[in-house]
KELUMBA-745025 format. One record per residue (C-alpha): residue in three letters; residue number from 1; x, y, z. Coordinates in Angstrom, 3 decimals, m for minus. Layout:
# KELUMBA-745025
@resn=ALA; resi=NUM; xx=X; yy=Y; zz=Z
...
***
This chain:
# KELUMBA-745025
@resn=UNK; resi=1; xx=m3.096; yy=m32.718; zz=1.396
@resn=UNK; resi=2; xx=m3.504; yy=m30.978; zz=m2.335
@resn=UNK; resi=3; xx=m3.796; yy=m27.847; zz=m2.071
@resn=UNK; resi=4; xx=m5.552; yy=m25.406; zz=m4.537
@resn=UNK; resi=5; xx=m5.989; yy=m22.214; zz=m2.656
@resn=UNK; resi=6; xx=m2.683; yy=m20.199; zz=m1.731
@resn=UNK; resi=7; xx=m4.215; yy=m17.523; zz=0.502
@resn=UNK; resi=8; xx=m1.955; yy=m14.574; zz=1.431
@resn=UNK; resi=9; xx=m2.566; yy=m11.958; zz=3.769
@resn=UNK; resi=10; xx=m1.447; yy=m8.285; zz=4.189
@resn=UNK; resi=11; xx=m2.465; yy=m7.298; zz=7.460
@resn=UNK; resi=12; xx=m2.053; yy=m3.273; zz=7.236
@resn=UNK; resi=13; xx=m3.243; yy=m1.027; zz=10.010
@resn=UNK; resi=14; xx=m5.929; yy=1.031; zz=7.550
@resn=UNK; resi=15; xx=m6.517; yy=m2.423; zz=5.211
@resn=UNK; resi=16; xx=m6.795; yy=m6.084; zz=5.740
@resn=UNK; resi=17; xx=m5.874; yy=m7.455; zz=1.862
@resn=UNK; resi=18; xx=m6.700; yy=m11.195; zz=0.888
@resn=UNK; resi=19; xx=m5.618; yy=m12.980; zz=m2.534
@resn=UNK; resi=20; xx=m6.325; yy=m16.528; zz=m3.452
@resn=UNK; resi=21; xx=m3.798; yy=m18.212; zz=m6.005
@resn=UNK; resi=22; xx=m4.685; yy=m21.269; zz=m7.834
@resn=UNK; resi=23; xx=m1.855; yy=m24.266; zz=m7.986
@resn=UNK; resi=24; xx=m1.236; yy=m23.350; zz=m11.229
@resn=UNK; resi=25; xx=m0.607; yy=m19.746; zz=m10.300
@resn=UNK; resi=26; xx=m3.705; yy=m17.890; zz=m11.141
@resn=UNK; resi=27; xx=m5.339; yy=m15.334; zz=m9.435
@resn=UNK; resi=28; xx=m8.672; yy=m16.700; zz=m8.190
@resn=UNK; resi=29; xx=m9.897; yy=m13.520; zz=m6.003
@resn=UNK; resi=30; xx=m8.414; yy=m10.677; zz=m4.321
@resn=UNK; resi=31; xx=m10.160; yy=m8.191; zz=m2.118
@resn=UNK; resi=32; xx=m9.479; yy=m5.617; zz=0.476
@resn=UNK; resi=33; xx=m11.266; yy=m4.339; zz=3.264
@resn=UNK; resi=34; xx=m11.220; yy=m1.260; zz=5.659
@resn=UNK; resi=35; xx=m9.343; yy=m2.428; zz=9.252
@resn=UNK; resi=36; xx=m8.430; yy=0.993; zz=10.896
@resn=UNK; resi=37; xx=m7.460; yy=m0.999; zz=13.942
@resn=UNK; resi=38; xx=m6.355; yy=2.336; zz=16.112
@resn=UNK; resi=39; xx=m10.681; yy=2.300; zz=16.636
@resn=UNK; resi=40; xx=m10.380; yy=m0.961; zz=18.212
@resn=UNK; resi=41; xx=m8.737; yy=m4.574; zz=17.948
@resn=UNK; resi=42; xx=m12.127; yy=m6.131; zz=17.195
@resn=UNK; resi=43; xx=m12.040; yy=m4.320; zz=13.945
@resn=UNK; resi=44; xx=m9.177; yy=m6.768; zz=12.754
@resn=UNK; resi=45; xx=m10.346; yy=m9.607; zz=14.321
@resn=UNK; resi=46; xx=m13.981; yy=m9.161; zz=12.962
@resn=UNK; resi=47; xx=m12.567; yy=m8.499; zz=9.623
@resn=UNK; resi=48; xx=m10.611; yy=m11.768; zz=9.656
@resn=UNK; resi=49; xx=m13.802; yy=m14.034; zz=11.322
@resn=UNK; resi=50; xx=m15.540; yy=m12.755; zz=8.111
@resn=UNK; resi=51; xx=m12.671; yy=m12.852; zz=5.379
@resn=UNK; resi=52; xx=m12.395; yy=m16.718; zz=6.395
@resn=UNK; resi=53; xx=m15.901; yy=m17.366; zz=5.918
@resn=UNK; resi=54; xx=m15.170; yy=m16.780; zz=2.425
@resn=UNK; resi=55; xx=m12.124; yy=m18.475; zz=1.447
@resn=UNK; resi=56; xx=m13.107; yy=m22.373; zz=0.132
@resn=UNK; resi=57; xx=m13.231; yy=m24.473; zz=2.759
@resn=UNK; resi=58; xx=m11.039; yy=m27.223; zz=0.672
@resn=UNK; resi=59; xx=m6.447; yy=m27.426; zz=m0.122
@resn=UNK; resi=60; xx=m6.136; yy=m24.348; zz=2.361
@resn=UNK; resi=61; xx=m2.483; yy=m22.943; zz=2.607
@resn=UNK; resi=62; xx=m2.211; yy=m19.444; zz=4.527
@resn=UNK; resi=63; xx=0.589; yy=m17.470; zz=3.749
@resn=UNK; resi=64; xx=0.790; yy=m13.865; zz=6.102
@resn=UNK; resi=65; xx=2.506; yy=m10.268; zz=6.336
@resn=UNK; resi=66; xx=1.610; yy=m7.343; zz=8.167
@resn=UNK; resi=67; xx=2.332; yy=m3.901; zz=8.865
@resn=UNK; resi=68; xx=m0.423; yy=m3.210; zz=11.535
@resn=UNK; resi=69; xx=2.345; yy=m3.613; zz=14.012
@resn=UNK; resi=70; xx=3.406; yy=m0.403; zz=13.719
@resn=UNK; resi=71; xx=m0.813; yy=1.239; zz=14.955
@resn=UNK; resi=72; xx=m0.723; yy=2.990; zz=18.385
@resn=UNK; resi=73; xx=m3.046; yy=1.318; zz=19.407
@resn=UNK; resi=74; xx=0.040; yy=m1.089; zz=20.744
@resn=UNK; resi=75; xx=2.971; yy=0.284; zz=23.073
@resn=UNK; resi=76; xx=6.002; yy=m1.118; zz=20.454
@resn=UNK; resi=77; xx=6.207; yy=m3.024; zz=17.615
@resn=UNK; resi=78; xx=7.138; yy=m6.135; zz=19.325
@resn=UNK; resi=79; xx=3.698; yy=m6.438; zz=21.325
@resn=UNK; resi=80; xx=1.424; yy=m5.652; zz=18.028
@resn=UNK; resi=81; xx=3.339; yy=m8.991; zz=16.059
@resn=UNK; resi=82; xx=2.842; yy=m10.889; zz=18.686
@resn=UNK; resi=83; xx=m0.609; yy=m10.110; zz=19.052
@resn=UNK; resi=84; xx=m1.370; yy=m10.681; zz=15.055
@resn=UNK; resi=85; xx=0.536; yy=m14.311; zz=15.199
@resn=UNK; resi=86; xx=m1.659; yy=m14.988; zz=18.107
@resn=UNK; resi=87; xx=m4.819; yy=m14.055; zz=16.704
@resn=UNK; resi=88; xx=m4.509; yy=m15.358; zz=13.175
@resn=UNK; resi=89; xx=m3.551; yy=m18.722; zz=14.913
@resn=UNK; resi=90; xx=m6.538; yy=m18.608; zz=16.527
@resn=UNK; resi=91; xx=m8.868; yy=m17.599; zz=13.448
@resn=UNK; resi=92; xx=m6.723; yy=m19.465; zz=10.723
@resn=UNK; resi=93; xx=m5.103; yy=m22.223; zz=12.600
@resn=UNK; resi=94; xx=m1.624; yy=m23.239; zz=13.467
@resn=UNK; resi=95; xx=m0.747; yy=m24.408; zz=9.599
@resn=UNK; resi=96; xx=0.124; yy=m20.671; zz=8.955
@resn=UNK; resi=97; xx=3.682; yy=m19.340; zz=6.963
@resn=UNK; resi=98; xx=4.596; yy=m15.658; zz=8.575
@resn=UNK; resi=99; xx=6.810; yy=m13.949; zz=5.821
@resn=UNK; resi=100; xx=10.445; yy=m12.930; zz=7.143
@resn=UNK; resi=101; xx=12.907; yy=m11.096; zz=5.338
@resn=UNK; resi=102; xx=15.566; yy=m13.380; zz=5.947
@resn=UNK; resi=103; xx=14.453; yy=m16.803; zz=5.322
@resn=UNK; resi=104; xx=11.437; yy=m16.019; zz=3.720
@resn=UNK; resi=105; xx=8.204; yy=m18.050; zz=4.131
@resn=UNK; resi=106; xx=8.243; yy=m19.863; zz=8.065
@resn=UNK; resi=107; xx=5.891; yy=m21.523; zz=10.636
@resn=UNK; resi=108; xx=6.706; yy=m19.457; zz=13.386
@resn=UNK; resi=109; xx=5.968; yy=m19.571; zz=17.496
@resn=UNK; resi=110; xx=6.026; yy=m16.164; zz=19.524
@resn=UNK; resi=111; xx=8.762; yy=m17.622; zz=21.429
@resn=UNK; resi=112; xx=10.775; yy=m18.412; zz=18.648
@resn=UNK; resi=113; xx=10.047; yy=m15.357; zz=16.799
@resn=UNK; resi=114; xx=12.439; yy=m12.539; zz=15.972
@resn=UNK; resi=115; xx=9.893; yy=m9.847; zz=15.752
@resn=UNK; resi=116; xx=12.633; yy=m7.363; zz=13.554
@resn=UNK; resi=117; xx=12.111; yy=m10.295; zz=10.863
@resn=UNK; resi=118; xx=8.083; yy=m10.023; zz=10.349
@resn=UNK; resi=119; xx=7.359; yy=m6.500; zz=11.773
@resn=UNK; resi=120; xx=6.477; yy=m4.506; zz=8.407
@resn=UNK; resi=121; xx=8.018; yy=m7.060; zz=5.685
@resn=UNK; resi=122; xx=5.201; yy=m6.732; zz=3.232
@resn=UNK; resi=123; xx=7.470; yy=m4.657; zz=0.552
@resn=UNK; resi=124; xx=9.871; yy=m7.901; zz=1.058
@resn=UNK; resi=125; xx=6.954; yy=m9.700; zz=m0.179
@resn=UNK; resi=126; xx=6.415; yy=m8.063; zz=m3.226
@resn=UNK; resi=127; xx=9.520; yy=m6.995; zz=m4.307
@resn=UNK; resi=128; xx=11.158; yy=m10.460; zz=m4.037
@resn=UNK; resi=129; xx=8.103; yy=m11.724; zz=m6.206
@resn=UNK; resi=130; xx=9.071; yy=m8.590; zz=m8.659
@resn=UNK; resi=131; xx=12.672; yy=m9.543; zz=m8.556
@resn=UNK; resi=132; xx=12.388; yy=m12.804; zz=m9.522
@resn=UNK; resi=133; xx=10.156; yy=m11.918; zz=m12.885
@resn=UNK; resi=134; xx=11.848; yy=m8.656; zz=m13.999
@resn=UNK; resi=135; xx=15.924; yy=m7.901; zz=m14.831
@resn=UNK; resi=136; xx=16.061; yy=m4.767; zz=m13.475
@resn=UNK; resi=137; xx=14.230; yy=m1.718; zz=m12.411
@resn=UNK; resi=138; xx=11.571; yy=m0.378; zz=m8.998
@resn=UNK; resi=139; xx=9.253; yy=m2.394; zz=m7.698
@resn=UNK; resi=140; xx=6.767; yy=1.150; zz=m6.277
@resn=UNK; resi=141; xx=3.592; yy=0.699; zz=m4.152
@resn=UNK; resi=142; xx=1.655; yy=3.551; zz=m3.745
@resn=UNK; resi=143; xx=m0.953; yy=3.328; zz=m0.851
@resn=UNK; resi=144; xx=m3.314; yy=5.139; zz=1.541
@resn=UNK; resi=145; xx=m0.669; yy=6.295; zz=3.616
@resn=UNK; resi=146; xx=2.766; yy=4.969; zz=2.158
@resn=UNK; resi=147; xx=4.877; yy=4.520; zz=m0.837
@resn=UNK; resi=148; xx=7.334; yy=2.146; zz=m0.774
@resn=UNK; resi=149; xx=10.546; yy=2.440; zz=m3.884
@resn=UNK; resi=150; xx=12.032; yy=m0.684; zz=m3.907
@resn=UNK; resi=151; xx=15.363; yy=m1.027; zz=m6.401
@resn=UNK; resi=152; xx=16.569; yy=m4.404; zz=m7.971
@resn=UNK; resi=153; xx=18.412; yy=m5.989; zz=m10.426
@resn=UNK; resi=154; xx=19.824; yy=m9.482; zz=m11.494
@resn=UNK; resi=155; xx=16.929; yy=m10.496; zz=m10.239
@resn=UNK; resi=156; xx=17.028; yy=m9.514; zz=m6.986
@resn=UNK; resi=157; xx=16.488; yy=m6.629; zz=m4.468
@resn=UNK; resi=158; xx=19.204; yy=m4.057; zz=m4.182
@resn=UNK; resi=159; xx=18.135; yy=m2.020; zz=m1.164
@resn=UNK; resi=160; xx=19.860; yy=0.219; zz=1.269
@resn=UNK; resi=161; xx=17.395; yy=0.318; zz=4.053
@resn=UNK; resi=162; xx=16.456; yy=m2.668; zz=5.859
@resn=UNK; resi=163; xx=13.386; yy=m1.554; zz=8.437
@resn=UNK; resi=164; xx=11.238; yy=1.232; zz=8.323
@resn=UNK; resi=165; xx=14.370; yy=3.470; zz=9.756
@resn=UNK; resi=166; xx=16.886; yy=2.741; zz=7.560
@resn=UNK; resi=167; xx=14.214; yy=2.810; zz=4.665
@resn=UNK; resi=168; xx=12.910; yy=6.337; zz=5.988
@resn=UNK; resi=169; xx=16.768; yy=7.524; zz=5.695
@resn=UNK; resi=170; xx=17.459; yy=6.200; zz=1.638
@resn=UNK; resi=171; xx=14.182; yy=7.252; zz=0.523
@resn=UNK; resi=172; xx=13.463; yy=3.456; zz=m0.202
@resn=UNK; resi=173; xx=10.162; yy=4.693; zz=2.249
@resn=UNK; resi=174; xx=8.106; yy=7.464; zz=1.931
@resn=UNK; resi=175; xx=5.151; yy=8.432; zz=4.210
@resn=UNK; resi=176; xx=3.013; yy=9.463; zz=1.716
@resn=UNK; resi=177; xx=m0.287; yy=7.890; zz=0.124
@resn=UNK; resi=178; xx=m3.149; yy=8.670; zz=m2.143
@resn=UNK; resi=179; xx=m5.909; yy=8.654; zz=0.682
@resn=UNK; resi=180; xx=m4.573; yy=9.018; zz=4.270
@resn=UNK; resi=181; xx=m2.038; yy=11.570; zz=4.007
@resn=UNK; resi=182; xx=m2.897; yy=15.119; zz=5.334
@resn=UNK; resi=183; xx=m2.499; yy=18.036; zz=2.943
@resn=UNK; resi=184; xx=m0.472; yy=19.960; zz=5.494
@resn=UNK; resi=185; xx=2.267; yy=17.200; zz=4.588
@resn=UNK; resi=186; xx=2.487; yy=17.916; zz=0.926
@resn=UNK; resi=187; xx=3.282; yy=21.466; zz=0.786
@resn=UNK; resi=188; xx=3.710; yy=24.234; zz=3.235
@resn=UNK; resi=189; xx=2.034; yy=26.831; zz=0.778
@resn=UNK; resi=190; xx=0.093; yy=26.596; zz=m2.118
@resn=UNK; resi=191; xx=m1.489; yy=28.973; zz=m4.885
@resn=UNK; resi=192; xx=m5.024; yy=30.057; zz=m4.886
@resn=UNK; resi=193; xx=m6.280; yy=32.241; zz=m6.984
@resn=UNK; resi=194; xx=m3.702; yy=33.255; zz=m8.145
@resn=UNK; resi=195; xx=m1.952; yy=34.353; zz=m5.129
@resn=UNK; resi=196; xx=0.633; yy=32.173; zz=m2.528
@resn=UNK; resi=197; xx=m0.558; yy=31.805; zz=0.555
@resn=UNK; resi=198; xx=0.408; yy=29.682; zz=4.243
@resn=UNK; resi=199; xx=m1.766; yy=26.614; zz=4.713
@resn=UNK; resi=200; xx=m3.270; yy=25.773; zz=7.747
@resn=UNK; resi=201; xx=m1.703; yy=22.860; zz=9.435
@resn=UNK; resi=202; xx=m4.562; yy=20.841; zz=11.130
@resn=UNK; resi=203; xx=m5.509; yy=17.702; zz=9.969
@resn=UNK; resi=204; xx=m8.921; yy=19.096; zz=7.830
@resn=UNK; resi=205; xx=m8.225; yy=17.522; zz=4.548
@resn=UNK; resi=206; xx=m6.556; yy=14.559; zz=2.678
@resn=UNK; resi=207; xx=m5.241; yy=13.348; zz=0.244
@resn=UNK; resi=208; xx=m8.233; yy=11.680; zz=m1.144
@resn=UNK; resi=209; xx=m9.913; yy=14.749; zz=m0.754
@resn=UNK; resi=210; xx=m7.975; yy=16.403; zz=m3.481
@resn=UNK; resi=211; xx=m8.388; yy=12.961; zz=m6.145
@resn=UNK; resi=212; xx=m11.955; yy=12.681; zz=m5.465
@resn=UNK; resi=213; xx=m11.907; yy=16.586; zz=m7.003
@resn=UNK; resi=214; xx=m9.681; yy=15.197; zz=m9.775
@resn=UNK; resi=215; xx=m11.660; yy=12.001; zz=m10.596
@resn=UNK; resi=216; xx=m8.512; yy=9.636; zz=m9.865
@resn=UNK; resi=217; xx=m9.407; yy=7.652; zz=m7.067
@resn=UNK; resi=218; xx=m11.375; yy=4.529; zz=m7.656
@resn=UNK; resi=219; xx=m14.175; yy=4.622; zz=m5.086
@resn=UNK; resi=220; xx=m13.911; yy=0.865; zz=m4.276
@resn=UNK; resi=221; xx=m10.278; yy=1.714; zz=m3.109
@resn=UNK; resi=222; xx=m11.421; yy=4.877; zz=m1.204
@resn=UNK; resi=223; xx=m12.380; yy=3.040; zz=2.173
@resn=UNK; resi=224; xx=m11.615; yy=4.991; zz=4.956
@resn=UNK; resi=225; xx=m13.408; yy=7.816; zz=6.974
@resn=UNK; resi=226; xx=m13.256; yy=11.460; zz=5.702
@resn=UNK; resi=227; xx=m11.510; yy=13.755; zz=7.983
@resn=UNK; resi=228; xx=m14.225; yy=15.504; zz=9.193
@resn=UNK; resi=229; xx=m16.529; yy=12.245; zz=9.352
@resn=UNK; resi=230; xx=m18.602; yy=13.781; zz=5.876
@resn=UNK; resi=231; xx=m19.816; yy=11.967; zz=2.819
@resn=UNK; resi=232; xx=m17.542; yy=11.680; zz=0.360
@resn=UNK; resi=233; xx=m19.122; yy=13.484; zz=m2.551
@resn=UNK; resi=234; xx=m16.566; yy=16.397; zz=m4.764
@resn=UNK; resi=235; xx=m18.919; yy=19.098; zz=m2.901
@resn=UNK; resi=236; xx=m18.197; yy=17.555; zz=1.011
@resn=UNK; resi=237; xx=m13.918; yy=17.299; zz=m0.273
@resn=UNK; resi=238; xx=m14.230; yy=20.839; zz=m1.514
@resn=UNK; resi=239; xx=m15.562; yy=22.407; zz=1.814
@resn=UNK; resi=240; xx=m12.520; yy=20.010; zz=3.401
@resn=UNK; resi=241; xx=m9.762; yy=21.640; zz=1.490
@resn=UNK; resi=242; xx=m11.588; yy=25.101; zz=1.476
@resn=UNK; resi=243; xx=m10.529; yy=24.785; zz=5.540
@resn=UNK; resi=244; xx=m6.678; yy=24.192; zz=4.409
@resn=UNK; resi=245; xx=m6.849; yy=28.045; zz=3.156
@resn=UNK; resi=246; xx=m8.148; yy=29.521; zz=6.190
@resn=UNK; resi=247; xx=m11.437; yy=29.780; zz=4.451
@resn=UNK; resi=248; xx=m14.736; yy=28.311; zz=3.288
@resn=UNK; resi=249; xx=m15.993; yy=26.916; zz=0.343
@resn=UNK; resi=250; xx=m19.620; yy=29.045; zz=m0.428
@resn=UNK; resi=251; xx=m16.981; yy=32.156; zz=m0.532
@resn=UNK; resi=252; xx=m15.813; yy=31.183; zz=m4.195
@resn=UNK; resi=253; xx=m18.637; yy=29.565; zz=m6.291
@resn=UNK; resi=254; xx=m16.260; yy=29.145; zz=m9.328
@resn=UNK; resi=255; xx=m15.198; yy=25.157; zz=m8.969
@resn=UNK; resi=256; xx=m12.624; yy=25.587; zz=m10.865
@resn=UNK; resi=257; xx=m10.510; yy=27.380; zz=m8.125
@resn=UNK; resi=258; xx=m10.847; yy=24.447; zz=m6.127
@resn=UNK; resi=259; xx=m9.868; yy=22.301; zz=m9.115
@resn=UNK; resi=260; xx=m6.502; yy=24.060; zz=m9.841
@resn=UNK; resi=261; xx=m6.000; yy=24.051; zz=m5.921
@resn=UNK; resi=262; xx=m6.202; yy=20.106; zz=m5.907
@resn=UNK; resi=263; xx=m3.988; yy=20.044; zz=m9.093
@resn=UNK; resi=264; xx=m1.827; yy=22.058; zz=m7.387
@resn=UNK; resi=265; xx=m1.297; yy=19.336; zz=m3.938
@resn=UNK; resi=266; xx=m1.215; yy=16.728; zz=m6.654
@resn=UNK; resi=267; xx=1.721; yy=18.077; zz=m8.188
@resn=UNK; resi=268; xx=3.494; yy=18.751; zz=m4.830
@resn=UNK; resi=269; xx=2.749; yy=14.749; zz=m4.176
@resn=UNK; resi=270; xx=4.427; yy=14.024; zz=m7.647
@resn=UNK; resi=271; xx=7.478; yy=16.336; zz=m7.282
@resn=UNK; resi=272; xx=7.886; yy=14.066; zz=m3.347
@resn=UNK; resi=273; xx=8.145; yy=10.974; zz=m5.227
@resn=UNK; resi=274; xx=9.637; yy=11.629; zz=m8.431
@resn=UNK; resi=275; xx=12.736; yy=13.255; zz=m6.295
@resn=UNK; resi=276; xx=12.447; yy=9.915; zz=m4.239
@resn=UNK; resi=277; xx=12.226; yy=7.740; zz=m7.459
@resn=UNK; resi=278; xx=14.972; yy=9.730; zz=m8.877
@resn=UNK; resi=279; xx=17.465; yy=9.370; zz=m5.749
@resn=UNK; resi=280; xx=16.479; yy=5.341; zz=m5.728
@resn=UNK; resi=281; xx=17.368; yy=5.055; zz=m9.339
@resn=UNK; resi=282; xx=20.980; yy=6.049; zz=m9.309
@resn=UNK; resi=283; xx=21.751; yy=3.485; zz=m7.255
@resn=UNK; resi=284; xx=21.052; yy=0.515; zz=m9.760
@resn=UNK; resi=285; xx=24.008; yy=m0.079; zz=m12.532
@resn=UNK; resi=286; xx=23.066; yy=2.565; zz=m15.861
@resn=UNK; resi=287; xx=20.705; yy=m0.134; zz=m17.632
@resn=UNK; resi=288; xx=17.594; yy=m0.340; zz=m19.115
@resn=UNK; resi=289; xx=15.190; yy=m0.111; zz=m16.137
@resn=UNK; resi=290; xx=11.520; yy=m1.036; zz=m15.795
@resn=UNK; resi=291; xx=9.210; yy=0.719; zz=m13.310
@resn=UNK; resi=292; xx=6.571; yy=m1.531; zz=m11.945
@resn=UNK; resi=293; xx=3.502; yy=0.259; zz=m10.317
@resn=UNK; resi=294; xx=1.285; yy=m1.069; zz=m7.771
@resn=UNK; resi=295; xx=m1.022; yy=0.274; zz=m4.587
@resn=UNK; resi=296; xx=m4.170; yy=2.295; zz=m4.924
@resn=UNK; resi=297; xx=m1.799; yy=5.604; zz=m6.301
@resn=UNK; resi=298; xx=m0.322; yy=3.889; zz=m9.061
@resn=UNK; resi=299; xx=m1.805; yy=6.135; zz=m11.257
@resn=UNK; resi=300; xx=0.871; yy=8.180; zz=m9.862
@resn=UNK; resi=301; xx=3.731; yy=6.281; zz=m11.318
@resn=UNK; resi=302; xx=2.447; yy=5.974; zz=m14.107
@resn=UNK; resi=303; xx=2.612; yy=9.914; zz=m14.720
@resn=UNK; resi=304; xx=6.406; yy=10.041; zz=m13.484
@resn=UNK; resi=305; xx=7.242; yy=7.192; zz=m15.213
@resn=UNK; resi=306; xx=6.041; yy=9.358; zz=m18.439
@resn=UNK; resi=307; xx=7.788; yy=11.931; zz=m17.552
@resn=UNK; resi=308; xx=11.053; yy=10.110; zz=m16.784
@resn=UNK; resi=309; xx=10.857; yy=8.533; zz=m19.991
@resn=UNK; resi=310; xx=10.883; yy=5.097; zz=m18.270
@resn=UNK; resi=311; xx=8.800; yy=2.098; zz=m18.903
@resn=UNK; resi=312; xx=6.208; yy=1.173; zz=m16.731
@resn=UNK; resi=313; xx=4.023; yy=m1.986; zz=m16.377
@resn=UNK; resi=314; xx=1.140; yy=m3.348; zz=m13.182
@resn=UNK; resi=315; xx=2.075; yy=m5.553; zz=m11.114
@resn=UNK; resi=316; xx=m0.553; yy=m7.421; zz=m12.678
@resn=UNK; resi=317; xx=1.145; yy=m8.000; zz=m15.718
@resn=UNK; resi=318; xx=3.612; yy=m10.195; zz=m14.136
@resn=UNK; resi=319; xx=0.682; yy=m13.151; zz=m13.296
@resn=UNK; resi=320; xx=m1.965; yy=m14.719; zz=m15.009
@resn=UNK; resi=321; xx=m5.544; yy=m12.682; zz=m14.031
@resn=UNK; resi=322; xx=m8.715; yy=m12.591; zz=m15.566
@resn=UNK; resi=323; xx=m9.752; yy=m8.601; zz=m16.657
@resn=UNK; resi=324; xx=m12.343; yy=m8.152; zz=m12.963
@resn=UNK; resi=325; xx=m9.070; yy=m9.430; zz=m10.978
@resn=UNK; resi=326; xx=m6.129; yy=m7.048; zz=m12.169
@resn=UNK; resi=327; xx=m6.983; yy=m3.496; zz=m10.726
@resn=UNK; resi=328; xx=m7.437; yy=m5.221; zz=m7.103
@resn=UNK; resi=329; xx=m4.279; yy=m7.208; zz=m7.860
@resn=UNK; resi=330; xx=m2.501; yy=m3.936; zz=m8.369
@resn=UNK; resi=331; xx=m3.744; yy=m2.425; zz=m5.016
@resn=UNK; resi=332; xx=m3.063; yy=m5.741; zz=m3.065
@resn=UNK; resi=333; xx=0.161; yy=m6.348; zz=m4.229
@resn=UNK; resi=334; xx=1.478; yy=m7.799; zz=m1.153
@resn=UNK; resi=335; xx=m1.204; yy=m10.270; zz=m0.680
@resn=UNK; resi=336; xx=m0.671; yy=m11.422; zz=m4.347
@resn=UNK; resi=337; xx=2.667; yy=m12.014; zz=m3.852
@resn=UNK; resi=338; xx=2.999; yy=m13.919; zz=m0.590
@resn=UNK; resi=339; xx=0.500; yy=m15.987; zz=m1.923
@resn=UNK; resi=340; xx=2.680; yy=m16.733; zz=m5.110
@resn=UNK; resi=341; xx=5.962; yy=m16.904; zz=m2.760
@resn=UNK; resi=342; xx=3.741; yy=m19.580; zz=m1.384
@resn=UNK; resi=343; xx=2.654; yy=m21.596; zz=m4.190
@resn=UNK; resi=344; xx=6.005; yy=m21.836; zz=m5.688
@resn=UNK; resi=345; xx=7.702; yy=m22.780; zz=m2.222
@resn=UNK; resi=346; xx=5.487; yy=m25.381; zz=m2.198
@resn=UNK; resi=347; xx=6.432; yy=m26.705; zz=m5.866
@resn=UNK; resi=348; xx=10.178; yy=m27.322; zz=m5.378
***
């Protein structure tokens, strides 16, 4: 079969990301849609069916990676991996390659699967593709929920961690993102109106609220619901942020107070990320490095790169794509990477 559409799938617990790459490596289309599967597994099934209907019928080759198996709707990761593989075979057909950390892309049957090789491997696909094109540095993907910080040099990944637990130990996985992270996870205290105070340990507000207030968050990337189920306006984001202080926004009419508070939490998140990035950078040989930024929070990496005086490029600069696809290519890096890896594997 003459393949003209290499489809990359990144199945996350919060978002489904899909990329279509042509046989010459051009990114044809990239999109993401919300899939909060903790609300029910039909959310994922419907999203997959809807996505398939919008993909060109001819010359398809599917490659897939996942993190959705971590969702607490599954009893364990093995159950999650098996469910996702079965569902994808039902919807996409049997001719699918799954990304494994040891062997790259493979056609997999559940019975022969070592689920540890496929579980939460999307970071490995993105950084493997990046390392094949860039000599030395860090691939950093700041998503809605987590941040991957992956070292590479000599065109190979050089991680200390091999799974989520060991990557958490080595600062290569940080559970902080720009949309779903509770504010209470950033710092136990905050300065407001010139005074330092403790904050409330309740999930009243998330990082999406602070980045709406500061104007960093693209509305097309802000796909998750709010903590109180209300709208995503700046006014509502300020109201949610006020609860973190144990007060109400109507008690403080000067919006500058809330802008400064959002900046305080923003700096707290930057410090978390910068400390981790410096730690991982220290594992690389002393030479010129570059940061390759991806994810909905790639703007944070730009700021950190400037402060550390390290060159930074967008993930989308590594391949051909039109201006319209650049932003989504950065946001959906694992989907693009796995589509490209699938294409390259079939050229050899």
